[in-house]
C-alpha positions as CSV (number, residue, x, y, z in Angstrom):
1,X,69.5,83.1,64.6
2,X,69.8,81.1,67.7
3,X,66.4,79.0,67.6
4,X,67.8,77.9,64.7
5,X,70.3,76.2,66.2
6,X,69.9,72.2,67.1
7,X,69.5,71.4,70.8
8,X,73.1,70.5,70.9
9,X,74.5,74.1,69.6
10,X,72.0,75.6,71.9
11,X,73.6,74.3,74.6
12,X,77.1,74.5,73.4
13,X,76.5,78.6,72.6
14,X,75.5,78.6,76.6
15,X,78.5,76.7,77.7
16,X,80.4,79.3,75.2
17,X,79.1,81.7,77.4
18,X,79.6,80.6,81.0
19,X,83.5,80.0,79.8
20,X,84.2,83.8,78.4
21,X,82.4,84.9,82.0
22,X,84.5,82.2,83.8
23,X,87.7,83.4,82.0
24,X,86.8,86.9,83.0
25,X,86.5,86.1,86.9
26,X,89.5,84.3,87.0
27,X,91.3,86.1,85.2
28,X,90.7,89.3,87.3
29,X,91.5,86.9,90.5
30,X,95.2,85.6,89.1
31,X,96.1,89.3,87.6
32,X,94.0,91.7,89.2
33,X,93.5,93.0,85.6
34,X,89.7,93.8,84.7
35,X,88.2,92.5,81.2
36,X,84.8,94.1,80.1
37,X,82.4,90.9,79.8
38,X,80.9,92.3,76.8
39,X,83.4,93.4,74.7
40,X,85.1,90.0,75.4
41,X,81.7,88.1,74.3
42,X,81.8,90.4,71.3
43,X,85.0,90.0,70.3
44,X,85.1,85.9,71.1
45,X,81.7,85.0,69.3
46,X,81.9,87.9,66.9
47,X,78.9,89.5,67.2
48,X,77.2,92.7,68.4
49,X,77.0,92.7,72.4
50,X,73.4,94.2,72.6
51,X,72.1,92.4,69.5
52,X,73.2,88.7,71.1
53,X,72.0,90.1,74.1
54,X,68.5,90.6,72.5
55,X,68.6,87.0,71.1
56,X,70.1,85.1,74.1
57,X,67.0,87.0,76.1
58,X,64.6,85.6,73.7
59,X,66.5,82.2,73.3
60,X,67.4,81.1,77.0
61,X,65.2,84.1,78.9
62,X,68.2,85.1,80.7
63,X,70.0,88.0,79.7
64,X,74.0,87.5,79.4
65,X,74.5,89.7,82.6
66,X,72.6,87.6,84.1
67,X,74.7,84.6,83.1
68,X,78.0,86.4,84.5
69,X,76.5,87.2,87.5
70,X,75.8,83.9,88.5
71,X,79.1,82.7,87.7
72,X,80.4,85.1,90.2
73,X,78.2,83.9,92.7
74,X,79.1,80.6,91.9
75,X,82.9,81.6,92.0
76,X,82.5,83.4,95.2
77,X,80.4,80.6,97.1
78,X,83.7,78.5,95.6
79,X,86.3,80.6,97.0
80,X,84.4,80.9,100.7
81,X,83.7,77.1,101.0
82,X,87.2,75.7,99.6
83,X,89.5,79.0,100.5
84,X,90.4,80.6,104.0
85,X,89.8,84.4,102.0
86,X,87.4,86.3,103.7
87,X,84.7,87.9,101.7
88,X,85.9,91.2,102.3
89,X,89.2,89.5,100.0
90,X,87.0,88.0,97.6
91,X,85.4,91.4,96.8
92,X,88.7,93.1,96.4
93,X,90.3,90.4,94.5
94,X,86.8,90.8,92.1
95,X,87.1,94.5,91.8
96,X,84.4,95.7,94.2
97,X,85.1,98.7,95.7
98,X,82.4,97.7,98.5
99,X,82.4,94.0,100.1
100,X,78.7,94.5,101.3
101,X,77.5,95.1,97.5
102,X,79.4,91.6,96.9
103,X,77.6,90.4,99.8
104,X,73.9,91.9,98.9
105,X,74.2,89.8,95.7
106,X,75.2,86.4,97.5
107,X,72.5,86.5,99.9
108,X,69.9,87.8,96.6
109,X,70.9,84.8,94.3
110,X,71.3,81.7,96.7
111,X,69.4,83.1,100.2
112,X,73.0,83.1,102.8
113,X,75.3,85.0,103.7
114,X,78.8,84.5,103.1
115,X,78.8,83.5,107.0
116,X,76.7,80.6,105.4
117,X,79.2,79.4,103.2
118,X,82.2,79.5,105.5
119,X,79.8,77.3,108.1
120,X,80.3,74.6,105.4
121,X,84.2,75.5,105.3
122,X,84.3,74.7,109.2
123,X,82.2,71.7,109.1
124,X,84.2,70.0,105.9
125,X,87.2,70.6,108.0
126,X,85.6,68.9,111.0
127,X,84.8,65.8,109.4
128,X,88.3,65.9,107.7
129,X,89.9,66.3,111.0
130,X,87.7,63.7,112.5
131,X,88.5,61.1,109.8
132,X,92.3,61.6,109.7
133,X,92.2,61.4,113.5
134,X,90.2,57.6,113.0
135,X,93.0,56.7,110.6
136,X,95.7,57.9,112.9
137,X,94.0,56.1,116.2
138,X,93.5,52.9,114.2
């Protein structure tokens, strides 16, 4: 089924899965409404989730759930670096009852803690401040 598709179709399908995951994550952040990933995949792609997950795993070497977790991690990193939100605030917005579970997911998938990503934010802001000071001084 999946393996008969061209590499362009395969890439497009993988992108669709990532886009569905991103939509679910953003919906949760924007509205607090929780959408179930498996239901969204089944509905939007018109497939049986379990069958599709097995085919996806055999074709891409990764489960659909793993794709979802990777997208969550990317969003968490983005929010930590580009907003002032704490991991606790982000965890709450994403529906995690316990911020430490999101912290564990972040650490497991990146090797870094939320503090590391907050330090990146701090460093970026310092560079911007220095550049603004230099521009204003000239």
